Structures are given as C-alpha cells and as structure tokens.
C-alpha positions in Angstrom: -1.1 4.5 25.5 1.9 2.0 24.9 1.2 2.8 21.0 2.1 6.5 21.4 5.1 5.8 23.1 6.4 3.0 20.7 5.5 5.6 17.8 7.7 8.1 19.6 10.4 5.9 20.1 10.1 4.8 16.5 10.2 8.1 15.5 13.4 9.2 17.4 14.9 6.1 16.4 14.4 7.3 12.8 15.5 10.4 13.1 18.7 9.6 15.2 19.5 6.6 12.4 19.2 9.4 9.8 23.1 10.6 10.1 22.3 12.8 13.1 24.6 11.2 15.3 28.4 12.8 15.5 31.9 12.0 16.3 33.0 15.1 16.7 31.9 17.8 19.3 28.5 17.2 20.8 26.0 19.3 19.2 22.4 19.9 20.3 20.1 18.5 17.5 17.0 20.4 17.0 13.7 18.5 15.8 10.7 20.6 14.4 7.5 19.1 15.0 4.5 20.5 12.3 1.1 19.3 13.9 -1.7 19.5 11.8 -4.5 20.2 14.5 -5.0 20.2 18.2 -7.0 17.7 19.7 -6.8 14.9 22.9 -5.0 12.7 20.5 -2.2 15.2 19.0 -2.0 16.5 22.3 -1.1 13.1 23.9 1.4 12.4 21.0 3.0 15.9 21.8 3.3 15.1 25.5 4.7 11.7 24.7 7.2 12.9 22.4 8.4 15.7 25.0 8.8 13.1 27.7 10.6 10.7 25.1 12.9 13.8 24.3 14.0 14.4 28.1 15.9 11.1 27.7 18.3 12.3 25.1 19.9 15.7 26.3 21.6 16.0 23.0 18.2 16.3 21.4 15.4 19.4 21.5 12.3 19.8 20.1 10.1 22.5 19.1 6.5 21.8 18.4 4.1 24.1 16.1 0.6 23.3 15.6 -1.1 24.8 12.4 -4.7 24.7 13.9 -6.4 23.2 10.7 -4.6 26.0 8.7 -2.6 25.0 5.4 -0.7 28.3 5.4 0.3 28.3 8.8 1.5 24.9 8.5 3.6 25.8 5.2 5.0 28.5 7.4 5.7 26.1 10.2 7.8 24.2 7.8 9.4 26.9 6.3 10.7 27.9 9.6 12.0 25.0 10.4 13.6 24.5 7.2 15.3 28.3 7.3 16.5 27.6 10.8 18.1 24.4 9.8 16.3 22.2 12.2 18.3 18.7 12.0 14.8 16.9 11.4 11.2 17.7 10.8 8.2 15.2 12.0 5.0 16.4 10.0 1.3 15.4 10.2 -0.1 17.2 7.5 -3.1 19.4 6.9 -3.0 18.9 3.3 -1.7 16.0 0.9 -1.2 18.4 -1.8 -0.9 21.9 -0.5 2.3 22.0 1.7 4.1 19.7 -0.8 6.7 22.4 -2.0 7.4 23.3 1.4 8.5 19.6 2.0 10.2 19.1 -0.8 12.4 22.1 0.1 13.3 20.9 3.4 13.8 17.5 1.8 16.1 18.7 -0.9 18.0 20.7 1.7 18.8 17.3 3.1 16.6 17.6 6.6 15.1 14.1 7.3 11.3 14.4 7.1 9.3 11.9 9.6 5.7 11.9 7.9 3.0 11.2 10.4 -0.7 10.1 9.2 -2.0 11.3 7.3 0.7 11.6 4.7 1.3 14.0 1.5 1.1 13.1 -2.2 4.8 12.4 -3.2 7.9 10.9 -1.7 9.6 13.6 0.0 10.5 12.0 2.9 12.4 9.7 4.9 10.4 7.5 6.9 6.5 7.9 7.2 4.4 6.2 10.3 0.6 5.5 9.2 -2.2 4.0 11.0 -4.9 1.7 9.4 -7.9 3.5 10.2 -10.1 0.8 8.6 -8.8 -1.9 10.8 -8.9 0.1 13.8 -12.6 0.9 13.3 -13.3 -2.8 12.3 -11.7 -4.1 15.6 -13.2 -1.3 17.7 -16.7 -2.8 16.2 -15.6 -6.4 16.9 -15.4 -5.7 20.5 -18.6 -3.5 21.1 -20.4 -6.3 19.5 -19.0 -8.9 21.6 -19.4 -6.9 24.8 -23.5 -6.4 24.0 -23.9 -9.9 22.9 -26.3 -10.5 20.3 -29.4 -9.4 22.2 -29.2 -5.9 21.5 -29.7 -4.3 18.0 -26.8 -3.1 16.6 -27.0 0.0 14.0 -23.0 1.1 13.2 -22.4 4.9 12.4 -19.4 6.4 10.9 -17.2 9.3 12.3 -15.2 11.1 9.6 -12.3 13.1 10.3 -10.6 15.4 8.5 -11.6 16.1 5.0 -9.2 14.4 2.6 -7.6 12.3 4.7 -7.6 8.4 5.0 
C-alpha cells in the first residue's frame, strides 16, 4: 500500500512541478485521470489519488474509467483536453490507438503523466512504469522460500491485458 501512496505523491509532485503553480490569484487546478479499466488495483490507485488530493485544496481531480474500451478512453482524453484541464494522468488501454488524442493534449501544452502501461511515442511529460518481470521474479522467490524444498513447484504464468508489458 505504501507504494501506491508513493506513486500518488510522485504524480502530484510531477504535475505541480510542471508549472501549474501561479503567483497570481489562486485558481483551482484540475487534474483529469483516464483509467484503462476497473479492477481492485486501479480502484486502490484511484482511492489513494483522491485521498492525496484532499491535502491540496487548490487541486481538483476527475477520474474517468474506460472499462477496457479504446474509443471511450479517447473520448475521455478529448474531454479533458477540450475542457482545458491543467494536467492529465493516463493509464492507456492501447499503445497505439490513443496516441493521436494524447498528442493533441500534449501539443496543447497540457502536462501528461503516463502510467503503466505506456504508449508508443513520447507525447508525455513523465511516466511511471512497473517492472512486471522483476515483480514476478521476487514473488516467486518469496513463495519458494516460504515453501522450502520439500514441495514440488510448478510455475504458471498469469497474463494481463493483451499488448501490455
């Protein structure tokens, strides 16, 4: 759970350090979050981001979930872009199909924080990626250590969304 809070803090710091603070009249900064899907992991990330934003009264956040629909995520990104959100956090449904919508937001000067998985291209301000291979390797080592050598071990592979790392 601490990793989620760290990720959230990094995201907020990245967004804030992207020139969103102003010396003039305080204005509420709006962050749009475009999630690719709904699952316990994403729900927890959303909850942690919402909790973290509570500490920043000058920031509001709107989370939209595409429910694995590329076209819905493209609409969500266009919504954030057309409504002049100050930053967009994206966890992509597709490495390629959402690129034009992301590029349009980026070219408009909106900071983009790309979460894992990422897109093909470099139209983002920063990205936060996980190393699924390393995570799986470490988990397997823990299981082997916990079980000892007296039990036979049969590894299995669990796959996520097709086309992701």
